[in-house]
N, C-alpha and C positions, 0 to 999 in steps of 0.2 A: 251546277252543284248537286251532289247526290242527296238523297233523302236523309241519310245519316248526317252529312255536313250541315244541311238545313236545320235539322233538329238540334244539333250541338250548338249551332249559332244562335238558335232561338233560346236555348237554355241559358247561354251566356248573357244574352241581352236581357232576359228576365231577371237574372241575378243582378245585373247593373241597375235595373229599375227598382229592385227591392233593396238596393244598397248593400248587397251581399257579395258583389264582385271582388275578387281578390287579385292583387298584383304584388309580386314580391318587391319590397322596397330595397333601395340601395343603402349601404352604410358609407357615410362620408368620412373615411379614414385615409391615412397616408397611402398613396399609390404604391402597390407592391410590385416590384419589378424583378422577375427571375431572369438572370442572364443565361444564355445558352451554354451548353457544355462544349468546351474546345479540346478537352483531353480525351485520350482513348478511353472509351467507356469501360473497358475491361479492367483498367487500372483502379477503378473505383468499386469493384464488386465486393472486395473485402470478405470473400467466402473462405472459410477455413474448414477443410475436410480432414484435418489432422487431430481433431478433438475426440475422436473415438467412434463417431457414428455418422454415416452418410445418410442424409435425409432425401429420399426419393418419393416421399408422400406429400411434399409441399406443392401448393399451387403458385408458388413464386417462380413462374416459368422462365423469366428472363433474369432471375437472380438480382433484382433491383432493390429488394427491401433493405439491403445493407449498403446501397450505393451512397457515397459521401455527398454527392450533389443533392440527392433527394432528402437525405437526413438534414442537410443544411437548410433546404427550402422549408421543411417542416418546422425546424427550430426558429427560423426567422418569422414564420407565420405565428407561432406561439408568442414570440416577443411583441408582435404588433397587435394581434387580435385576442390573445389569451388562449386557453386550452379548449374552449367549448363554443359551440354556436348558441348555447344557453336557452334556446327555445326553437319553436318551429320557424321555418323560413318566412312564413306569412306574418309572424309577429316580430321576430328579430331582424329579418331581412338578409339580403346577401352582402357578403363582403366583395370587394373587387376581385379577389382571388377565386371565389365561387363563380362569378360571372365569366372570368377569363377561362376557367376550366370548361364551362358549358360551351363557349364559343370554340374552344380548341377541340372538344369532342365532336362537335358538329362537323368541323372541317376534317378531322382525322378519320371520321366514319363515312366520308364521301360527299359532304356538302349538304347537310340537313338544315332545316330552318330553325328548329328549336330544340332545347334540351331541358330536362328536369332531373334534379338530384334527389335520390332516396337514401335512407339510412342503411339499407341492405338490399342485396339482390332478391332475397325472399320477399321483402315488402314491396319491391318494385314489381315483381311478377304478380303476386297476389293482388296488389292494389290496382294495377293497370287492368288486369283481366276483369276484376269486379266492376271497375268504373265503366269500362266499355260495354259491359253486359247489362248495364242498368239505365240505358238511354230510353226511358219510358216515353211513349207506349210501344216502341218497336220490340219485336220478338228477336231474340238472339240465339244463334246456334254456334257452337265451338267445335272445331275439329283440331285435334292435337296428336302429335306423334306419340305412340305408346311408350317410348323410352324417354319421354320428357322428364325434366327434373321435378322433384317433389313439390317445389314451390309453384310450378305451373299447374300441376294436378290439384294442389290445394286451392289455388285461385279459381280453377274451373269448378271444383266442387262447391266452393263458397259462393259462386256467382248465382247458383240456383236456376240456371238456364239449361236448355237442352244441349247435350254434348255427345261426342263419340270420338274415341281414340282411333287412329288409323295405324295399320301395320307399319312397322319401322321402315322409313324411307321407301314406302310403296306408293308411288304416285297414282297408279291405277286404282288402288283401294281408296286413296284420298278422293279421287274424282268421283268414284261411285258413292262415297259417303256424302259429298257435297251435292251430287245430283239428286239424292233422296231428300235433301233438306234445302233445296234451292229457293223455296218460297219464303224462307226466313228473311226478314228485312236486314238484319245485321248478321254477317257470317265472319267468324274469326278463324284463321288458320295459324296454328302455333307450332313452331319447331325450334330446334337448337342449332347454333352455328357449328359447334363441335360438341358431340355428345359426351357427357362427362364420365360415363362409365365404359363406353365402347371405343371412344376416340375416333369415331368416323364422322364424315361430313355429309349433309343431305344434298340432294339435287335441288338447290335453291332456285336456279332459273326455272326449272320445271314446276316447282311449287308456285312461283310467282305467276307463271303462265296460267295455271289453274285458278289462282286467286283472281286474276284479271277476268277470266271467262265467267266466273261465278260472282263477280262483284264482291269479293271478300277482302277483308283487311288482313294483311300478312304481318305476323309478329315473330321476330327471331330473337331468341335468348343467346346473346353473344358472350356470355360469361367466360367461356373457355376459348373463345376465338379472338377476343380483343388482345392485340399485341402479339399474337402467336401465329396467325395464318394470313396469307396475302403477301404480296411482294414487299409491302412496307409495314406489315403488321396491323393493318387497319381492320382485320377481321373479315366478316362475311362479305361486306361490300367491296373490299379490296380483293378478296380471293375470287369471287364470282363475277365482279363487275356489274352488279345489279343493286337496286335499292328497295328493300322491303319497306312497307309502310311505317313500321315501328321496329326499332332495335333497342333491346334492353341489354345492359351490360353491367359488369361489376368493376369497382375500382380496387378490389381486394385480392386480385390474382396477379396477372402480369403487370398491372399498374402499381403494385407495391403500396397500396393504401387501404382504405376501407370505405364502404358506402357503395352506391350504385347509381346508374343513370338510365334515362330513356331518351331517345331522340326520334323526332318525327317532324311533321309539318307544324306550322304555327298554331293552327286551329286545334289539333289534337293535344299539343302541349298546354295550350291555354285551358282546354277542357280539363286536363288532369290536374292542373294547379287549382282549379276551382271545385273539382268534384272527386278527386282521389283522396279518400279518407286516410289511406296509409301515408300519404304525403302531408296532408293538412294537419293531422294530429300527431306528428312525429317530430322530435327534435332534429334539426338539420345536422349534416355532417360537420365536424369542426373545420375551421379554416386551415388548420395544419394538414388535415386529410386531403382537402382540396389542393393545397400547395404540393403535397407529395405526388398526387396523381397527375397534376399539371406538369410537374418536372419530369415525371416518368414518360408522359406522352411526348414531350419535347425531346427527351433523350432518344426515344425510339425513332422519331422522325429524323433526327440528326445522325443517327447511327443505325441505318437499316440492316447493316451487317449482323447485328445481334439476332435479328429474326432468322437470318440465313443460318447462323450458328445453331440456333435451336432446331431448325429444320434438319441440318446435317447430323446433329447429335441424335435426334429422334429417328432418322433413317438408319443410322448405324445401329442403334439399339434394337429397332424392330427387325432388321435383317439378321442380326446376331441371334435373337431369340427364335425367330422362325427357322433359321438354318439349324438350330439346335433341336428342332422337332416339336417345339411347343406352339400352342394355338394363341395367336394374338387377335382373333376374331377379324373384323374388317377395319381395324385401326389404320389410319393414314396420317396421324398427327403425333404430337408430343405426349398424348395420353395413350399408353399402351397397356391394355389388359392382357394378363397371362392367365388363360382359363385353367382352373383347377377342377371345378365341378363340385366335389363334396365340401361342405362347409367346414367340417372338422379338420380336413386335410389342409385347407387354406389357412385356418387359424394356426395349426401346428407349424406350417412353413413360415408364417409371419413371425412366430416366436423364435424359431431357429435362426432366421435371418437377423433378428435383433441381437441375438447372442453373438453373431458374426460381425456386428457393427453396421448393419444395414436396416434402416427404418423404412419399411414398405408395408402398406396396409392391406389386409385381406378384406375384400368387399363381398358381402353376402346378403342373403334375403333379410329384410325386404328391400334393400337398396337395389338388388338385382333379383331376377327370378330364382326360385329354388333350384338347386343342383347346378347352378351356373356361377358358383363362387369363383372369384378371381383375385389375383394380386394386381393392384392398380399402380403401374409404374408411371410417375410423373417426371418426364425428362426435363431438364432445364438447360439454359444456355451457358450457365456459369461453370458447370462441372468440366474438369479436365478430361480429355479423351482417354488418356491412359487409365485414369481413375475409373471412368465409366466402364471401360473394358474389363477391368478387374472386378468391379461390382457385378457386372453381367455374368461373368464366369461363376461367381459365388452364387448368384440367384439361380442360374440354370442348374448348377450342380446340386444345390439344396432341393430344388423341386424334383429333380429326377430321383433323388435319394428317398423322397417321402411320398411319391405317388405310385 
């Protein structure tokens, strides 16, 4: 057992002796049974692009937020459990639907031992980073990709420990950073499964090899990867066929719900339940949200073709934009940035596209570096190919007219 594992175990045992140990209680209510989907998943999308505006700014990448099976699951959960979790999980406890979701996420993400649910991805990232950085008396060092989400950066800053960002997807730079801080007892390496503003994917196997050499914990934010990459939509573990130490993900994007989760080994999850203040002092996600996410995971597993459709739509859109002479950076996923550069031009194009019935957001500083403003195209699996092509023609024409 590593020094970190020994210290975590010691802290947990100390909590038990002090009578402070926490374990999420179960709620003894009627067993909630979600039947699998037997219909063609596309018959349930209920997307309507004839209302005047095409939304390509959404994170609803699989188009499941209007799926009838998922809506029925949420409604049934409300009828059984009510509209709210009413308190933190440590006080109110889990419903069986929360527990089933945790087990399903562990399996969906490659066979992890434990799962913890957070109210949001922001709280999951900040709470987990701060918790793992405060295992006294060990000294912690954090290395994180420079393009990491704001919630990761905020978690790092709030941790109060030594840290250093490494150049985006630069493994040589990462190794040099870790080599300079190899004497720290706890080392965390943090990256994203799919980068939210550039749409590219890290060399995760290479990062995990470095983590192993330097005895560092690997943390991957799979917010934009869950349900969207990999053969079966399982995210980073599915795509790379590797298992980071901790995966953090959201239920509010491809899984058509709200809230977030983290999966890891039993010891880490047990530690977070007992020492992650963002979890302990937050109201749990409603049972209806858990039911929605659970049904979404089941639909994805039973209909892997939806992930392939997303991949095909994304490839078509990226190829069209690039062949039109525009810059999509290093995107290889459903998130396609179209680099504009000047902030004012990006905002102007956003407004002009909205007039044309296309909702597409301009992303600018501080979300991205100055002079690198871009339109962030979020492709989804529900849009019709002919509609997508018409929208792309309008986007490309508008950009060329205004830059």
